[in-house]
N, CA, C and O atoms as a Maestro MAE file, in Angstrom:
{
 s_m_m2io_version
 :::
 2.0.0
}

f_m_ct {
 s_m_title
 :::
 protein
 m_atom[316] {
  # First column is atom index #
  i_m_mmod_type
  r_m_x_coord
  r_m_y_coord
  r_m_z_coord
  i_m_residue_number
  s_m_chain_name
  s_m_pdb_residue_name
  s_m_pdb_atom_name
  i_m_atomic_number
  :::
  1 25 134.283 59.924 56.545 1 A "MET " " N  " 7
  2 3 132.919 59.777 56.960 1 A "MET " " CA " 6
  3 2 131.991 59.663 55.756 1 A "MET " " C  " 6
  4 15 131.142 58.772 55.733 1 A "MET " " O  " 8
  5 25 132.120 60.517 54.771 2 A "HIS " " N  " 7
  6 3 131.233 60.503 53.607 2 A "HIS " " CA " 6
  7 2 132.006 60.027 52.389 2 A "HIS " " C  " 6
  8 15 133.140 60.445 52.155 2 A "HIS " " O  " 8
  9 25 131.383 59.151 51.621 3 A "SER " " N  " 7
  10 3 132.034 58.713 50.392 3 A "SER " " CA " 6
  11 2 131.016 58.744 49.269 3 A "SER " " C  " 6
  12 15 129.810 58.750 49.517 3 A "SER " " O  " 8
  13 25 131.485 58.763 48.071 4 A "HIS " " N  " 7
  14 3 130.613 58.723 46.903 4 A "HIS " " CA " 6
  15 2 130.713 57.358 46.231 4 A "HIS " " C  " 6
  16 15 130.593 57.252 45.010 4 A "HIS " " O  " 8
  17 25 130.928 56.335 47.012 5 A "ASP " " N  " 7
  18 3 131.022 54.962 46.547 5 A "ASP " " CA " 6
  19 2 129.669 54.539 45.964 5 A "ASP " " C  " 6
  20 15 128.649 54.673 46.640 5 A "ASP " " O  " 8
  21 25 129.636 54.034 44.729 6 A "PRO " " N  " 7
  22 3 128.360 53.624 44.125 6 A "PRO " " CA " 6
  23 2 127.670 52.496 44.886 6 A "PRO " " C  " 6
  24 15 126.463 52.301 44.738 6 A "PRO " " O  " 8
  25 25 128.419 51.753 45.698 7 A "ASP " " N  " 7
  26 3 127.826 50.673 46.481 7 A "ASP " " CA " 6
  27 2 127.264 51.162 47.815 7 A "ASP " " C  " 6
  28 15 126.694 50.375 48.572 7 A "ASP " " O  " 8
  29 25 127.418 52.444 48.105 8 A "GLU " " N  " 7
  30 3 126.937 53.013 49.356 8 A "GLU " " CA " 6
  31 2 125.407 53.004 49.384 8 A "GLU " " C  " 6
  32 15 124.764 53.241 48.362 8 A "GLU " " O  " 8
  33 25 124.834 52.733 50.543 9 A "THR " " N  " 7
  34 3 123.381 52.722 50.692 9 A "THR " " CA " 6
  35 2 122.848 54.146 50.584 9 A "THR " " C  " 6
  36 15 123.299 55.018 51.326 9 A "THR " " O  " 8
  37 25 121.899 54.410 49.679 10 A "PRO " " N  " 7
  38 3 121.358 55.767 49.537 10 A "PRO " " CA " 6
  39 2 120.274 56.065 50.576 10 A "PRO " " C  " 6
  40 15 119.690 55.151 51.161 10 A "PRO " " O  " 8
  41 25 120.022 57.324 50.790 11 A "CYS " " N  " 7
  42 3 118.930 57.779 51.648 11 A "CYS " " CA " 6
  43 2 117.612 57.315 51.022 11 A "CYS " " C  " 6
  44 15 117.411 57.519 49.824 11 A "CYS " " O  " 8
  45 25 116.710 56.701 51.789 12 A "PRO " " N  " 7
  46 3 115.454 56.224 51.209 12 A "PRO " " CA " 6
  47 2 114.486 57.349 50.842 12 A "PRO " " C  " 6
  48 15 113.513 57.111 50.127 12 A "PRO " " O  " 8
  49 25 114.736 58.562 51.317 13 A "VAL " " N  " 7
  50 3 113.847 59.687 51.042 13 A "VAL " " CA " 6
  51 2 114.229 60.383 49.744 13 A "VAL " " C  " 6
  52 15 113.386 60.581 48.870 13 A "VAL " " O  " 8
  53 25 115.523 60.759 49.615 14 A "CYS " " N  " 7
  54 3 115.946 61.546 48.452 14 A "CYS " " CA " 6
  55 2 116.820 60.772 47.471 14 A "CYS " " C  " 6
  56 15 117.058 61.240 46.357 14 A "CYS " " O  " 8
  57 25 117.307 59.583 47.871 15 A "GLY " " N  " 7
  58 3 118.124 58.773 46.985 15 A "GLY " " CA " 6
  59 2 119.587 59.156 46.920 15 A "GLY " " C  " 6
  60 15 120.352 58.543 46.174 15 A "GLY " " O  " 8
  61 25 119.995 60.160 47.687 16 A "LYS " " N  " 7
  62 3 121.395 60.617 47.695 16 A "LYS " " CA " 6
  63 2 122.153 59.955 48.841 16 A "LYS " " C  " 6
  64 15 121.555 59.454 49.793 16 A "LYS " " O  " 8
  65 25 123.483 59.963 48.732 17 A "ALA " " N  " 7
  66 3 124.322 59.451 49.817 17 A "ALA " " CA " 6
  67 2 124.151 60.343 51.045 17 A "ALA " " C  " 6
  68 15 123.927 61.546 50.916 17 A "ALA " " O  " 8
  69 25 124.255 59.757 52.223 18 A "TYR " " N  " 7
  70 3 124.147 60.545 53.452 18 A "TYR " " CA " 6
  71 2 125.432 60.428 54.255 18 A "TYR " " C  " 6
  72 15 126.187 59.466 54.118 18 A "TYR " " O  " 8
  73 25 125.663 61.438 55.101 19 A "ASP " " N  " 7
  74 3 126.889 61.502 55.884 19 A "ASP " " CA " 6
  75 2 126.736 60.898 57.271 19 A "ASP " " C  " 6
  76 15 127.686 60.342 57.821 19 A "ASP " " O  " 8
  77 25 125.549 61.008 57.829 20 A "GLN " " N  " 7
  78 3 125.307 60.464 59.159 20 A "GLN " " CA " 6
  79 2 123.872 59.978 59.241 20 A "GLN " " C  " 6
  80 15 122.972 60.557 58.634 20 A "GLN " " O  " 8
  81 25 123.669 58.912 59.998 21 A "ARG " " N  " 7
  82 3 122.341 58.337 60.211 21 A "ARG " " CA " 6
  83 2 122.147 58.189 61.712 21 A "ARG " " C  " 6
  84 15 123.025 57.684 62.411 21 A "ARG " " O  " 8
  85 25 120.993 58.633 62.205 22 A "VAL " " N  " 7
  86 3 120.691 58.543 63.631 22 A "VAL " " CA " 6
  87 2 119.270 58.011 63.782 22 A "VAL " " C  " 6
  88 15 118.352 58.476 63.107 22 A "VAL " " O  " 8
  89 25 119.093 57.035 64.668 23 A "VAL " " N  " 7
  90 3 117.764 56.510 64.966 23 A "VAL " " CA " 6
  91 2 117.282 57.179 66.249 23 A "VAL " " C  " 6
  92 15 117.971 57.155 67.269 23 A "VAL " " O  " 8
  93 25 116.095 57.775 66.189 24 A "VAL " " N  " 7
  94 3 115.509 58.406 67.375 24 A "VAL " " CA " 6
  95 2 114.160 57.756 67.664 24 A "VAL " " C  " 6
  96 15 113.471 57.276 66.764 24 A "VAL " " O  " 8
  97 25 113.810 57.754 68.933 25 A "GLU " " N  " 7
  98 3 112.543 57.176 69.355 25 A "GLU " " CA " 6
  99 2 111.782 58.203 70.173 25 A "GLU " " C  " 6
  100 15 112.382 59.010 70.883 25 A "GLU " " O  " 8
  101 25 110.468 58.173 70.075 26 A "ARG " " N  " 7
  102 3 109.632 59.091 70.845 26 A "ARG " " CA " 6
  103 2 110.058 59.017 72.310 26 A "ARG " " C  " 6
  104 15 110.194 57.930 72.871 26 A "ARG " " O  " 8
  105 25 110.263 60.170 72.914 27 A "GLY " " N  " 7
  106 3 110.681 60.228 74.311 27 A "GLY " " CA " 6
  107 2 112.173 60.440 74.483 27 A "GLY " " C  " 6
  108 15 112.621 60.768 75.582 27 A "GLY " " O  " 8
  109 25 112.960 60.261 73.416 28 A "ASP " " N  " 7
  110 3 114.402 60.519 73.508 28 A "ASP " " CA " 6
  111 2 114.631 62.001 73.759 28 A "ASP " " C  " 6
  112 15 113.912 62.845 73.225 28 A "ASP " " O  " 8
  113 25 115.618 62.314 74.560 29 A "ARG " " N  " 7
  114 3 115.992 63.706 74.794 29 A "ARG " " CA " 6
  115 2 117.075 64.087 73.799 29 A "ARG " " C  " 6
  116 15 117.919 63.270 73.432 29 A "ARG " " O  " 8
  117 25 117.035 65.348 73.367 30 A "TRP " " N  " 7
  118 3 117.983 65.839 72.364 30 A "TRP " " CA " 6
  119 2 119.420 65.567 72.786 30 A "TRP " " C  " 6
  120 15 120.213 65.060 71.992 30 A "TRP " " O  " 8
  121 25 119.762 65.897 74.021 31 A "ALA " " N  " 7
  122 3 121.137 65.739 74.499 31 A "ALA " " CA " 6
  123 2 121.568 64.274 74.504 31 A "ALA " " C  " 6
  124 15 122.742 63.972 74.289 31 A "ALA " " O  " 8
  125 25 120.631 63.369 74.745 32 A "ASP " " N  " 7
  126 3 120.968 61.943 74.739 32 A "ASP " " CA " 6
  127 2 121.277 61.444 73.331 32 A "ASP " " C  " 6
  128 15 122.124 60.570 73.148 32 A "ASP " " O  " 8
  129 25 120.589 62.002 72.345 33 A "VAL " " N  " 7
  130 3 120.769 61.563 70.959 33 A "VAL " " CA " 6
  131 2 121.981 62.225 70.314 33 A "VAL " " C  " 6
  132 15 122.795 61.554 69.679 33 A "VAL " " O  " 8
  133 25 122.101 63.552 70.476 34 A "PHE " " N  " 7
  134 3 123.133 64.305 69.763 34 A "PHE " " CA " 6
  135 2 124.262 64.823 70.645 34 A "PHE " " C  " 6
  136 15 125.290 65.252 70.120 34 A "PHE " " O  " 8
  137 25 124.110 64.798 71.949 35 A "GLY " " N  " 7
  138 3 125.174 65.211 72.851 35 A "GLY " " CA " 6
  139 2 125.448 66.701 72.900 35 A "GLY " " C  " 6
  140 15 126.573 67.105 73.194 35 A "GLY " " O  " 8
  141 25 124.462 67.523 72.623 36 A "GLY " " N  " 7
  142 3 124.653 68.968 72.673 36 A "GLY " " CA " 6
  143 2 123.395 69.701 72.272 36 A "GLY " " C  " 6
  144 15 122.355 69.080 72.050 36 A "GLY " " O  " 8
  145 25 123.478 71.023 72.178 37 A "PRO " " N  " 7
  146 3 122.308 71.797 71.766 37 A "PRO " " CA " 6
  147 2 121.916 71.491 70.318 37 A "PRO " " C  " 6
  148 15 122.764 71.072 69.530 37 A "PRO " " O  " 8
  149 25 120.638 71.695 69.957 38 A "PRO " " N  " 7
  150 3 120.156 71.342 68.614 38 A "PRO " " CA " 6
  151 2 120.970 71.931 67.475 38 A "PRO " " C  " 6
  152 15 121.299 71.223 66.523 38 A "PRO " " O  " 8
  153 25 121.301 73.210 67.556 39 A "PHE " " N  " 7
  154 3 121.984 73.834 66.423 39 A "PHE " " CA " 6
  155 2 123.425 73.365 66.262 39 A "PHE " " C  " 6
  156 15 123.995 73.515 65.181 39 A "PHE " " O  " 8
  157 25 124.023 72.806 67.298 40 A "SER " " N  " 7
  158 3 125.389 72.296 67.154 40 A "SER " " CA " 6
  159 2 125.420 71.118 66.185 40 A "SER " " C  " 6
  160 15 126.398 70.939 65.459 40 A "SER " " O  " 8
  161 25 124.371 70.325 66.167 41 A "ALA " " N  " 7
  162 3 124.305 69.180 65.250 41 A "ALA " " CA " 6
  163 2 123.707 69.578 63.907 41 A "ALA " " C  " 6
  164 15 124.219 69.180 62.861 41 A "ALA " " O  " 8
  165 25 122.638 70.354 63.923 42 A "LEU " " N  " 7
  166 3 121.929 70.664 62.683 42 A "LEU " " CA " 6
  167 2 122.712 71.561 61.745 42 A "LEU " " C  " 6
  168 15 122.564 71.434 60.530 42 A "LEU " " O  " 8
  169 25 123.534 72.458 62.251 43 A "THR " " N  " 7
  170 3 124.269 73.370 61.370 43 A "THR " " CA " 6
  171 2 125.458 72.702 60.683 43 A "THR " " C  " 6
  172 15 126.068 73.301 59.798 43 A "THR " " O  " 8
  173 25 125.793 71.491 61.067 44 A "LYS " " N  " 7
  174 3 126.887 70.769 60.404 44 A "LYS " " CA " 6
  175 2 126.469 70.253 59.027 44 A "LYS " " C  " 6
  176 15 127.320 69.932 58.197 44 A "LYS " " O  " 8
  177 25 125.166 70.175 58.786 45 A "TYR " " N  " 7
  178 3 124.657 69.557 57.569 45 A "TYR " " CA " 6
  179 2 123.741 70.510 56.817 45 A "TYR " " C  " 6
  180 15 123.005 71.288 57.425 45 A "TYR " " O  " 8
  181 25 123.790 70.443 55.486 46 A "THR " " N  " 7
  182 3 122.960 71.328 54.673 46 A "THR " " CA " 6
  183 2 121.541 70.800 54.511 46 A "THR " " C  " 6
  184 15 120.612 71.579 54.298 46 A "THR " " O  " 8
  185 25 121.363 69.480 54.611 47 A "ARG " " N  " 7
  186 3 120.031 68.889 54.448 47 A "ARG " " CA " 6
  187 2 119.829 67.761 55.443 47 A "ARG " " C  " 6
  188 15 120.777 67.117 55.892 47 A "ARG " " O  " 8
  189 25 118.548 67.541 55.777 48 A "ARG " " N  " 7
  190 3 118.172 66.445 56.652 48 A "ARG " " CA " 6
  191 2 116.920 65.783 56.087 48 A "ARG " " C  " 6
  192 15 116.011 66.462 55.610 48 A "ARG " " O  " 8
  193 25 116.881 64.466 56.145 49 A "CYS " " N  " 7
  194 3 115.697 63.714 55.741 49 A "CYS " " CA " 6
  195 2 115.309 62.811 56.913 49 A "CYS " " C  " 6
  196 15 116.157 62.470 57.738 49 A "CYS " " O  " 8
  197 25 114.049 62.427 56.991 50 A "SER " " N  " 7
  198 3 113.638 61.478 58.024 50 A "SER " " CA " 6
  199 2 112.662 60.469 57.427 50 A "SER " " C  " 6
  200 15 111.906 60.775 56.505 50 A "SER " " O  " 8
  201 25 112.700 59.273 57.974 51 A "SER " " N  " 7
  202 3 111.875 58.190 57.450 51 A "SER " " CA " 6
  203 2 111.695 57.124 58.518 51 A "SER " " C  " 6
  204 15 112.493 57.034 59.451 51 A "SER " " O  " 8
  205 25 110.649 56.317 58.384 52 A "ARG " " N  " 7
  206 3 110.516 55.132 59.237 52 A "ARG " " CA " 6
  207 2 111.383 54.004 58.701 52 A "ARG " " C  " 6
  208 15 111.676 53.053 59.426 52 A "ARG " " O  " 8
  209 25 111.798 54.094 57.437 53 A "TYR " " N  " 7
  210 3 112.606 53.029 56.842 53 A "TYR " " CA " 6
  211 2 114.077 53.224 57.194 53 A "TYR " " C  " 6
  212 15 114.625 54.313 57.021 53 A "TYR " " O  " 8
  213 25 114.708 52.169 57.685 54 A "ASP " " N  " 7
  214 3 116.123 52.189 58.045 54 A "ASP " " CA " 6
  215 2 116.915 51.566 56.893 54 A "ASP " " C  " 6
  216 15 116.894 50.350 56.706 54 A "ASP " " O  " 8
  217 25 117.605 52.398 56.132 55 A "ALA " " N  " 7
  218 3 118.342 51.928 54.955 55 A "ALA " " CA " 6
  219 2 119.493 51.003 55.332 55 A "ALA " " C  " 6
  220 15 119.784 50.056 54.602 55 A "ALA " " O  " 8
  221 25 120.153 51.261 56.459 56 A "ASP " " N  " 7
  222 3 121.278 50.419 56.867 56 A "ASP " " CA " 6
  223 2 120.826 49.018 57.269 56 A "ASP " " C  " 6
  224 15 121.492 48.032 56.956 56 A "ASP " " O  " 8
  225 25 119.703 48.937 57.956 57 A "GLU " " N  " 7
  226 3 119.200 47.640 58.414 57 A "GLU " " CA " 6
  227 2 118.183 47.031 57.450 57 A "GLU " " C  " 6
  228 15 117.721 45.908 57.653 57 A "GLU " " O  " 8
  229 25 117.836 47.782 56.395 58 A "GLU " " N  " 7
  230 3 116.905 47.327 55.362 58 A "GLU " " CA " 6
  231 2 115.586 46.832 55.946 58 A "GLU " " C  " 6
  232 15 115.117 45.738 55.632 58 A "GLU " " O  " 8
  233 25 114.995 47.675 56.811 59 A "ARG " " N  " 7
  234 3 113.711 47.323 57.412 59 A "ARG " " CA " 6
  235 2 113.004 48.584 57.899 59 A "ARG " " C  " 6
  236 15 113.629 49.623 58.108 59 A "ARG " " O  " 8
  237 25 111.695 48.470 58.072 60 A "ALA " " N  " 7
  238 3 110.917 49.571 58.646 60 A "ALA " " CA " 6
  239 2 111.100 49.552 60.159 60 A "ALA " " C  " 6
  240 15 111.120 48.486 60.775 60 A "ALA " " O  " 8
  241 25 111.231 50.717 60.745 61 A "ARG " " N  " 7
  242 3 111.342 50.840 62.196 61 A "ARG " " CA " 6
  243 2 109.938 50.868 62.800 61 A "ARG " " C  " 6
  244 15 108.947 50.939 62.075 61 A "ARG " " O  " 8
  245 25 109.859 50.812 64.126 62 A "GLY " " N  " 7
  246 3 108.574 50.843 64.824 62 A "GLY " " CA " 6
  247 2 107.858 52.173 64.668 62 A "GLY " " C  " 6
  248 15 108.452 53.157 64.226 62 A "GLY " " O  " 8
  249 25 106.575 52.203 65.031 63 A "GLU " " N  " 7
  250 3 105.753 53.413 64.913 63 A "GLU " " CA " 6
  251 2 106.343 54.600 65.661 63 A "GLU " " C  " 6
  252 15 106.187 55.740 65.223 63 A "GLU " " O  " 8
  253 25 107.013 54.355 66.773 64 A "SER " " N  " 7
  254 3 107.537 55.457 67.590 64 A "SER " " CA " 6
  255 2 108.975 55.830 67.234 64 A "SER " " C  " 6
  256 15 109.584 56.657 67.914 64 A "SER " " O  " 8
  257 25 109.522 55.232 66.180 65 A "GLU " " N  " 7
  258 3 110.908 55.491 65.791 65 A "GLU " " CA " 6
  259 2 110.988 56.186 64.437 65 A "GLU " " C  " 6
  260 15 110.129 56.000 63.575 65 A "GLU " " O  " 8
  261 25 112.023 56.980 64.270 66 A "ARG " " N  " 7
  262 3 112.339 57.601 62.980 66 A "ARG " " CA " 6
  263 2 113.848 57.521 62.783 66 A "ARG " " C  " 6
  264 15 114.620 57.533 63.742 66 A "ARG " " O  " 8
  265 25 114.244 57.441 61.534 67 A "VAL " " N  " 7
  266 3 115.663 57.458 61.188 67 A "VAL " " CA " 6
  267 2 115.934 58.805 60.526 67 A "VAL " " C  " 6
  268 15 115.258 59.182 59.569 67 A "VAL " " O  " 8
  269 25 116.917 59.522 61.038 68 A "LEU " " N  " 7
  270 3 117.316 60.808 60.472 68 A "LEU " " CA " 6
  271 2 118.545 60.590 59.615 68 A "LEU " " C  " 6
  272 15 119.505 59.946 60.039 68 A "LEU " " O  " 8
  273 25 118.510 61.128 58.410 69 A "TYR " " N  " 7
  274 3 119.633 61.042 57.477 69 A "TYR " " CA " 6
  275 2 120.148 62.457 57.263 69 A "TYR " " C  " 6
  276 15 119.410 63.326 56.798 69 A "TYR " " O  " 8
  277 25 121.407 62.690 57.598 70 A "PHE " " N  " 7
  278 3 122.013 64.013 57.473 70 A "PHE " " CA " 6
  279 2 122.913 64.048 56.248 70 A "PHE " " C  " 6
  280 15 123.724 63.147 56.035 70 A "PHE " " O  " 8
  281 25 122.763 65.098 55.443 71 A "HIS " " N  " 7
  282 3 123.520 65.259 54.204 71 A "HIS " " CA " 6
  283 2 124.371 66.518 54.269 71 A "HIS " " C  " 6
  284 15 123.898 67.567 54.706 71 A "HIS " " O  " 8
  285 25 125.612 66.421 53.840 72 A "ASP " " N  " 7
  286 3 126.476 67.595 53.714 72 A "ASP " " CA " 6
  287 2 126.808 67.748 52.239 72 A "ASP " " C  " 6
  288 15 127.771 67.167 51.740 72 A "ASP " " O  " 8
  289 25 125.992 68.542 51.546 73 A "ASP " " N  " 7
  290 3 126.152 68.726 50.104 73 A "ASP " " CA " 6
  291 2 127.079 69.869 49.748 73 A "ASP " " C  " 6
  292 15 127.267 70.160 48.566 73 A "ASP " " O  " 8
  293 25 127.656 70.513 50.724 74 A "GLY " " N  " 7
  294 3 128.522 71.662 50.465 74 A "GLY " " CA " 6
  295 2 128.261 72.753 51.474 74 A "GLY " " C  " 6
  296 15 127.766 72.475 52.566 74 A "GLY " " O  " 8
  297 25 128.584 73.999 51.134 75 A "PRO " " N  " 7
  298 3 128.399 75.105 52.079 75 A "PRO " " CA " 6
  299 2 126.949 75.194 52.560 75 A "PRO " " C  " 6
  300 15 126.012 75.041 51.777 75 A "PRO " " O  " 8
  301 25 126.788 75.440 53.831 76 A "ALA " " N  " 7
  302 3 125.461 75.451 54.449 76 A "ALA " " CA " 6
  303 2 124.760 76.794 54.284 76 A "ALA " " C  " 6
  304 15 124.261 77.354 55.260 76 A "ALA " " O  " 8
  305 25 124.718 77.307 53.083 77 A "GLY " " N  " 7
  306 3 123.949 78.495 52.768 77 A "GLY " " CA " 6
  307 2 124.242 79.713 53.616 77 A "GLY " " C  " 6
  308 15 123.318 80.406 54.043 77 A "GLY " " O  " 8
  309 25 125.497 79.984 53.865 78 A "GLY " " N  " 7
  310 3 125.866 81.181 54.598 78 A "GLY " " CA " 6
  311 2 125.760 81.073 56.103 78 A "GLY " " C  " 6
  312 15 125.804 82.086 56.801 78 A "GLY " " O  " 8
  313 25 125.622 79.868 56.610 79 A "ARG " " N  " 7
  314 3 125.552 79.698 58.067 79 A "ARG " " CA " 6
  315 2 126.910 79.849 58.683 79 A "ARG " " C  " 6
  316 15 127.051 79.739 59.901 79 A "ARG " " O  " 8
  :::
 }
 m_bond[315] {
  # First column is bond index #
  i_m_from
  i_m_to
  i_m_order
  :::
  1 1 2 1
  2 2 3 1
  3 3 4 2
  4 3 5 1
  5 5 6 1
  6 6 7 1
  7 7 8 2
  8 7 9 1
  9 9 10 1
  10 10 11 1
  11 11 12 2
  12 11 13 1
  13 13 14 1
  14 14 15 1
  15 15 16 2
  16 15 17 1
  17 17 18 1
  18 18 19 1
  19 19 20 2
  20 19 21 1
  21 21 22 1
  22 22 23 1
  23 23 24 2
  24 23 25 1
  25 25 26 1
  26 26 27 1
  27 27 28 2
  28 27 29 1
  29 29 30 1
  30 30 31 1
  31 31 32 2
  32 31 33 1
  33 33 34 1
  34 34 35 1
  35 35 36 2
  36 35 37 1
  37 37 38 1
  38 38 39 1
  39 39 40 2
  40 39 41 1
  41 41 42 1
  42 42 43 1
  43 43 44 2
  44 43 45 1
  45 45 46 1
  46 46 47 1
  47 47 48 2
  48 47 49 1
  49 49 50 1
  50 50 51 1
  51 51 52 2
  52 51 53 1
  53 53 54 1
  54 54 55 1
  55 55 56 2
  56 55 57 1
  57 57 58 1
  58 58 59 1
  59 59 60 2
  60 59 61 1
  61 61 62 1
  62 62 63 1
  63 63 64 2
  64 63 65 1
  65 65 66 1
  66 66 67 1
  67 67 68 2
  68 67 69 1
  69 69 70 1
  70 70 71 1
  71 71 72 2
  72 71 73 1
  73 73 74 1
  74 74 75 1
  75 75 76 2
  76 75 77 1
  77 77 78 1
  78 78 79 1
  79 79 80 2
  80 79 81 1
  81 81 82 1
  82 82 83 1
  83 83 84 2
  84 83 85 1
  85 85 86 1
  86 86 87 1
  87 87 88 2
  88 87 89 1
  89 89 90 1
  90 90 91 1
  91 91 92 2
  92 91 93 1
  93 93 94 1
  94 94 95 1
  95 95 96 2
  96 95 97 1
  97 97 98 1
  98 98 99 1
  99 99 100 2
  100 99 101 1
  101 101 102 1
  102 102 103 1
  103 103 104 2
  104 103 105 1
  105 105 106 1
  106 106 107 1
  107 107 108 2
  108 107 109 1
  109 109 110 1
  110 110 111 1
  111 111 112 2
  112 111 113 1
  113 113 114 1
  114 114 115 1
  115 115 116 2
  116 115 117 1
  117 117 118 1
  118 118 119 1
  119 119 120 2
  120 119 121 1
  121 121 122 1
  122 122 123 1
  123 123 124 2
  124 123 125 1
  125 125 126 1
  126 126 127 1
  127 127 128 2
  128 127 129 1
  129 129 130 1
  130 130 131 1
  131 131 132 2
  132 131 133 1
  133 133 134 1
  134 134 135 1
  135 135 136 2
  136 135 137 1
  137 137 138 1
  138 138 139 1
  139 139 140 2
  140 139 141 1
  141 141 142 1
  142 142 143 1
  143 143 144 2
  144 143 145 1
  145 145 146 1
  146 146 147 1
  147 147 148 2
  148 147 149 1
  149 149 150 1
  150 150 151 1
  151 151 152 2
  152 151 153 1
  153 153 154 1
  154 154 155 1
  155 155 156 2
  156 155 157 1
  157 157 158 1
  158 158 159 1
  159 159 160 2
  160 159 161 1
  161 161 162 1
  162 162 163 1
  163 163 164 2
  164 163 165 1
  165 165 166 1
  166 166 167 1
  167 167 168 2
  168 167 169 1
  169 169 170 1
  170 170 171 1
  171 171 172 2
  172 171 173 1
  173 173 174 1
  174 174 175 1
  175 175 176 2
  176 175 177 1
  177 177 178 1
  178 178 179 1
  179 179 180 2
  180 179 181 1
  181 181 182 1
  182 182 183 1
  183 183 184 2
  184 183 185 1
  185 185 186 1
  186 186 187 1
  187 187 188 2
  188 187 189 1
  189 189 190 1
  190 190 191 1
  191 191 192 2
  192 191 193 1
  193 193 194 1
  194 194 195 1
  195 195 196 2
  196 195 197 1
  197 197 198 1
  198 198 199 1
  199 199 200 2
  200 199 201 1
  201 201 202 1
  202 202 203 1
  203 203 204 2
  204 203 205 1
  205 205 206 1
  206 206 207 1
  207 207 208 2
  208 207 209 1
  209 209 210 1
  210 210 211 1
  211 211 212 2
  212 211 213 1
  213 213 214 1
  214 214 215 1
  215 215 216 2
  216 215 217 1
  217 217 218 1
  218 218 219 1
  219 219 220 2
  220 219 221 1
  221 221 222 1
  222 222 223 1
  223 223 224 2
  224 223 225 1
  225 225 226 1
  226 226 227 1
  227 227 228 2
  228 227 229 1
  229 229 230 1
  230 230 231 1
  231 231 232 2
  232 231 233 1
  233 233 234 1
  234 234 235 1
  235 235 236 2
  236 235 237 1
  237 237 238 1
  238 238 239 1
  239 239 240 2
  240 239 241 1
  241 241 242 1
  242 242 243 1
  243 243 244 2
  244 243 245 1
  245 245 246 1
  246 246 247 1
  247 247 248 2
  248 247 249 1
  249 249 250 1
  250 250 251 1
  251 251 252 2
  252 251 253 1
  253 253 254 1
  254 254 255 1
  255 255 256 2
  256 255 257 1
  257 257 258 1
  258 258 259 1
  259 259 260 2
  260 259 261 1
  261 261 262 1
  262 262 263 1
  263 263 264 2
  264 263 265 1
  265 265 266 1
  266 266 267 1
  267 267 268 2
  268 267 269 1
  269 269 270 1
  270 270 271 1
  271 271 272 2
  272 271 273 1
  273 273 274 1
  274 274 275 1
  275 275 276 2
  276 275 277 1
  277 277 278 1
  278 278 279 1
  279 279 280 2
  280 279 281 1
  281 281 282 1
  282 282 283 1
  283 283 284 2
  284 283 285 1
  285 285 286 1
  286 286 287 1
  287 287 288 2
  288 287 289 1
  289 289 290 1
  290 290 291 1
  291 291 292 2
  292 291 293 1
  293 293 294 1
  294 294 295 1
  295 295 296 2
  296 295 297 1
  297 297 298 1
  298 298 299 1
  299 299 300 2
  300 299 301 1
  301 301 302 1
  302 302 303 1
  303 303 304 2
  304 303 305 1
  305 305 306 1
  306 306 307 1
  307 307 308 2
  308 307 309 1
  309 309 310 1
  310 310 311 1
  311 311 312 2
  312 311 313 1
  313 313 314 1
  314 314 315 1
  315 315 316 2
  :::
 }
}
């Protein structure tokens, strides 16, 4: 899932490689996007960034959309 390939598209917020990317739109329900309770998805990753810019598609998303970039940099701080 995660690689440190130099050709990998970096997160537009922090510039680091990301492990998962999810596009959400205003009105989306949590279960529809992540398929479970909030902490089941959020505790898998040590950091999260969000942006209107979609690095994979190389374009800005609409006003009601955000792209979430999840990073797993190592142990999740004792979680």
